[in-house]
MARPAZA-625553 format. One record per residue (C-alpha): residue number from 1; residue in one letter; x, y, z. Coordinates in pm, whole numbers, always signed. Example, Ala and Ser with C-alpha at 12.3 -4.5 7.8 and 13.67 -1.06 7.14 Angstrom:
<nodes>
+-----+----+--------+--------+--------+
|   i | aa |     c1 |     c2 |     c3 |
+-----+----+--------+--------+--------+
|   1 |  A |  +1230 |   -450 |   +780 |
|   2 |  S |  +1367 |   -106 |   +714 |
+-----+----+--------+--------+--------+
</nodes>
This chain:
<nodes>
+-----+----+--------+--------+--------+
|   i | aa |     c1 |     c2 |     c3 |
+-----+----+--------+--------+--------+
|   1 |  M |  +8328 |  +7641 | +14685 |
|   2 |  A |  +8319 |  +7425 | +14374 |
|   3 |  T |  +8241 |  +7075 | +14443 |
|   4 |  E |  +8226 |  +6757 | +14231 |
|   5 |  I |  +8000 |  +6459 | +14350 |
|   6 |  E |  +8047 |  +6164 | +14116 |
|   7 |  R |  +7975 |  +5791 | +14093 |
|   8 |  K |  +8173 |  +5562 | +13857 |
|   9 |  F |  +8085 |  +5232 | +13713 |
|  10 |  K |  +8228 |  +4993 | +13470 |
|  11 |  V |  +8018 |  +4965 | +13143 |
|  12 |  S |  +7889 |  +4608 | +13081 |
|  13 |  D |  +7731 |  +4671 | +12742 |
|  14 |  I |  +7905 |  +4901 | +12498 |
|  15 |  S |  +7636 |  +4915 | +12251 |
|  16 |  I |  +7471 |  +5200 | +12451 |
|  17 |  I |  +7717 |  +5437 | +12265 |
|  18 |  D |  +7624 |  +5300 | +11912 |
|  19 |  T |  +7385 |  +5598 | +11838 |
|  20 |  L |  +7588 |  +5863 | +12020 |
|  21 |  A |  +7837 |  +6119 | +11890 |
|  22 |  G |  +8169 |  +6112 | +12093 |
|  23 |  E |  +8417 |  +6382 | +12175 |
|  24 |  R |  +8782 |  +6313 | +12179 |
|  25 |  L |  +8969 |  +6426 | +12514 |
|  26 |  T |  +9336 |  +6438 | +12586 |
|  27 |  Q |  +9439 |  +6507 | +12935 |
|  28 |  G |  +9770 |  +6501 | +13136 |
|  29 |  Y |  +9864 |  +6556 | +13494 |
|  30 |  L | +10089 |  +6826 | +13645 |
|  31 |  S | +10038 |  +6686 | +14001 |
|  32 |  H |  +9930 |  +6343 | +14123 |
|  33 |  D |  +9922 |  +6432 | +14489 |
|  34 |  K |  +9636 |  +6249 | +14673 |
|  35 |  N |  +9533 |  +6596 | +14821 |
|  36 |  A |  +9535 |  +6798 | +14498 |
|  37 |  T |  +9569 |  +6668 | +14135 |
|  38 |  V |  +9613 |  +6928 | +13868 |
|  39 |  R |  +9506 |  +6833 | +13521 |
|  40 |  I |  +9536 |  +6982 | +13162 |
|  41 |  R |  +9263 |  +6873 | +12930 |
|  42 |  T |  +9211 |  +6954 | +12565 |
|  43 |  T |  +8916 |  +6870 | +12327 |
|  44 |  G |  +8869 |  +7018 | +11987 |
|  45 |  D |  +8985 |  +7380 | +12001 |
|  46 |  T |  +8937 |  +7440 | +12378 |
|  47 |  A |  +9144 |  +7350 | +12685 |
|  48 |  W |  +9111 |  +7373 | +13062 |
|  49 |  L |  +9330 |  +7370 | +13387 |
|  50 |  T |  +9141 |  +7171 | +13648 |
|  51 |  I |  +9227 |  +7134 | +14012 |
|  52 |  K |  +9069 |  +6844 | +14208 |
|  53 |  G |  +9099 |  +6787 | +14594 |
|  54 |  K |  +9099 |  +6473 | +14782 |
|  55 |  T |  +8812 |  +6247 | +14725 |
|  56 |  V |  +8603 |  +6170 | +15021 |
|  57 |  G |  +8316 |  +5910 | +14948 |
|  58 |  A |  +8202 |  +6044 | +14604 |
|  59 |  T |  +8283 |  +6406 | +14674 |
|  60 |  R |  +8578 |  +6641 | +14618 |
|  61 |  S |  +8655 |  +7008 | +14551 |
|  62 |  E |  +8700 |  +7094 | +14188 |
|  63 |  F |  +8810 |  +7423 | +14019 |
|  64 |  E |  +8824 |  +7442 | +13645 |
|  65 |  Y |  +8961 |  +7733 | +13437 |
|  66 |  P |  +8988 |  +7785 | +13046 |
|  67 |  I |  +9338 |  +7821 | +12918 |
|  68 |  P |  +9479 |  +7898 | +12572 |
|  69 |  L |  +9498 |  +7574 | +12356 |
|  70 |  A |  +9847 |  +7639 | +12254 |
|  71 |  D |  +9959 |  +7669 | +12625 |
|  72 |  A |  +9761 |  +7342 | +12711 |
|  73 |  R |  +9928 |  +7154 | +12418 |
|  74 |  Q | +10271 |  +7265 | +12540 |
|  75 |  M | +10212 |  +7164 | +12895 |
|  76 |  L | +10094 |  +6823 | +12785 |
|  77 |  T | +10402 |  +6791 | +12579 |
|  78 |  E | +10661 |  +6917 | +12802 |
|  79 |  L | +10516 |  +6868 | +13161 |
|  80 |  C | +10294 |  +6576 | +13168 |
|  81 |  G | +10530 |  +6306 | +13048 |
|  82 |  A | +10435 |  +5973 | +12888 |
|  83 |  G | +10112 |  +5920 | +13091 |
|  84 |  V |  +9878 |  +6137 | +12874 |
|  85 |  I |  +9525 |  +6007 | +12866 |
|  86 |  D |  +9342 |  +5958 | +12553 |
|  87 |  K |  +8975 |  +5888 | +12544 |
|  88 |  T |  +8654 |  +5946 | +12364 |
|  89 |  R |  +8351 |  +6067 | +12591 |
|  90 |  Y |  +7987 |  +6012 | +12512 |
|  91 |  Q |  +7713 |  +6190 | +12681 |
|  92 |  L |  +7377 |  +6032 | +12756 |
|  93 |  P |  +7126 |  +6246 | +12931 |
|  94 |  Q |  +6904 |  +6072 | +13197 |
|  95 |  G |  +6640 |  +6326 | +13321 |
|  96 |  D |  +6804 |  +6604 | +13496 |
|  97 |  L |  +7135 |  +6413 | +13518 |
|  98 |  C |  +7378 |  +6304 | +13242 |
|  99 |  W |  +7593 |  +6002 | +13219 |
| 100 |  E |  +7944 |  +6041 | +13068 |
| 101 |  I |  +8081 |  +5725 | +12905 |
| 102 |  D |  +8456 |  +5717 | +12852 |
| 103 |  V |  +8609 |  +5477 | +12609 |
| 104 |  F |  +8990 |  +5488 | +12663 |
| 105 |  H |  +9256 |  +5456 | +12390 |
| 106 |  G |  +9628 |  +5377 | +12379 |
| 107 |  D |  +9775 |  +5229 | +12704 |
| 108 |  N |  +9415 |  +5216 | +12857 |
| 109 |  D |  +9254 |  +5050 | +12559 |
| 110 |  G |  +8983 |  +4819 | +12660 |
| 111 |  L |  +8858 |  +5020 | +12970 |
| 112 |  I |  +8512 |  +5169 | +12940 |
| 113 |  V |  +8361 |  +5352 | +13239 |
| 114 |  A |  +8045 |  +5554 | +13303 |
| 115 |  E |  +8030 |  +5849 | +13543 |
| 116 |  I |  +7731 |  +6026 | +13678 |
| 117 |  E |  +7768 |  +6376 | +13851 |
| 118 |  L |  +7508 |  +6431 | +14123 |
| 119 |  P |  +7379 |  +6741 | +14325 |
| 120 |  S |  +7441 |  +6538 | +14651 |
| 121 |  E |  +7565 |  +6211 | +14755 |
| 122 |  G |  +7214 |  +6106 | +14860 |
| 123 |  T |  +7065 |  +6169 | +14517 |
| 124 |  S |  +6889 |  +5873 | +14381 |
| 125 |  F |  +6931 |  +5771 | +14017 |
| 126 |  E |  +6821 |  +5496 | +13791 |
| 127 |  K |  +7101 |  +5250 | +13710 |
| 128 |  P |  +7063 |  +5145 | +13354 |
| 129 |  A |  +7091 |  +4786 | +13241 |
| 130 |  W |  +7415 |  +4860 | +13052 |
| 131 |  L |  +7601 |  +4953 | +13381 |
| 132 |  G |  +7832 |  +4710 | +13532 |
| 133 |  E |  +8013 |  +4707 | +13867 |
| 134 |  E |  +8049 |  +5033 | +14065 |
| 135 |  V |  +8422 |  +5136 | +14103 |
| 136 |  T |  +8351 |  +5489 | +14264 |
| 137 |  G |  +8610 |  +5418 | +14550 |
| 138 |  D |  +8860 |  +5215 | +14353 |
| 139 |  S |  +9142 |  +5465 | +14292 |
| 140 |  R |  +9274 |  +5260 | +14003 |
| 141 |  Y |  +9000 |  +5384 | +13805 |
| 142 |  Y |  +9092 |  +5765 | +13864 |
| 143 |  N |  +9215 |  +5920 | +13555 |
| 144 |  S |  +9516 |  +6056 | +13740 |
| 145 |  A |  +9595 |  +5686 | +13832 |
| 146 |  L |  +9539 |  +5545 | +13491 |
| 147 |  S |  +9811 |  +5801 | +13370 |
| 148 |  T | +10072 |  +5654 | +13584 |
| 149 |  T |  +9953 |  +5280 | +13593 |
| 150 |  P |  +9753 |  +5229 | +13282 |
| 151 |  Y |  +9482 |  +4948 | +13231 |
| 152 |  K |  +9724 |  +4751 | +13014 |
| 153 |  N |  +9950 |  +4697 | +13300 |
| 154 |  W |  +9680 |  +4581 | +13545 |
| 155 |  P |  +9714 |  +4215 | +13652 |
+-----+----+--------+--------+--------+
</nodes>
């Protein structure tokens, strides 16, 4: 079974991305169910359908499949509604691991988070000085939640 183990943090020093090349991502949700979210994502000329299970701790099931770009664009337009996420992702390798830093645009402008995928929940990793507060268990920071309750609407 495919599993994703991920920890998520706010970014306290955005200058970390100054020398990195980013990749623009667009994603929308076909399902927001807490037990199974279904996402469409595009970047450049590629697209994926991703199904994620319920998060327990920092772990959840994840299944991802490439799909035709034209199909993804149509689904984003016709099936995902107004809550499409727009962000730029930067990757920063750290040993055998890699930080993914997401800078959100549009309704989530101003939100910057970093995620690290781990081989197990017990895997230790160095927390760089540019990291802020950990938000792994805070569902407001899930991309599926940001598509329905964007950062601009937070109190």
